[in-house]
N, C-alpha and C positions, 0 to 999 in steps of 0.2 A: 571929291568931297561933296556931300549934298548940302544944298542951301535950304534954310527954313523959309517957307513962303507963307503969305497971309491967307492963301486959299486952303480950305480944309482938305485933308487927305481923303482919298477914295478907297473904299473897301467894298466887299460884296457879302451879302447875307447868304444863308444856306440855300436859298432858292436862286441865287445868281443875280439878284437885283443889286444895282449899285447903291451904296449907302455912304453918305458923307460923314466923316469923323472929325468932329471939332476938337482942335488941340486946346487944352486948358492952359491958361496962363499960370503964373506963379501963384501959389496958394496964399491965403490971407495970413497975417501974423498970428491970429488966434488959432488957426488950424495948425500952424507949425508948433505953437506953444503946447497945444493939447497933445499933439503927436509926441513931442519931447517928454512931456510929463508921463504919458502912457509908456513910452519906451523906458524911462528911468524906473517907473513902477514895476514893469515886467522884469527888468534885470535885477532889481532889488529883491523881488520875491524869488527869482531863480537862484540868486546867490545865497539867500537865507536858507532855502530848501537844501541846496548843495552843502552848505556849512553844517546844517543840522544832520544830514546823512553822514558826513564825515565824523562829526562829534559823537554821534550815537552808534557808529559802526562797530565799536569794540564791545558794546554792551549787548548781551543777548536779549532777544525780544521778550521772552518770558519774564526776565528780571525787570525789564523796563515797564511791562504791563503791571507787574506786582508792585513796583514802586509808585506808579501812577495811581493804582487802586489804594495803596496805603496813604498817599497824599490826599486823595478825595475823601477817604474815611476820616482822616485827621481833621480836614476842613469841616466836614459835616459835624463831627464831634465838638469842634470848637464853637460852631454856631449854636448848637443845642446846649 
């Protein structure tokens, strides 16, 4: 089992020169919160898109476009 040391790890760049790699400590609370919010937002959008595809899967695309066109026309007529 390897032990975690306080000394930075060594690596080599493409030219063979040694480079020290500093290990980062635990991230700040704000970083974790932002990452959690981004992750929740991503999965919320993914679930919404998936549910939308499942819901509209039975309706033909031409009919869906015609319905959207009719709704836009009705909205414009209602405004005027």
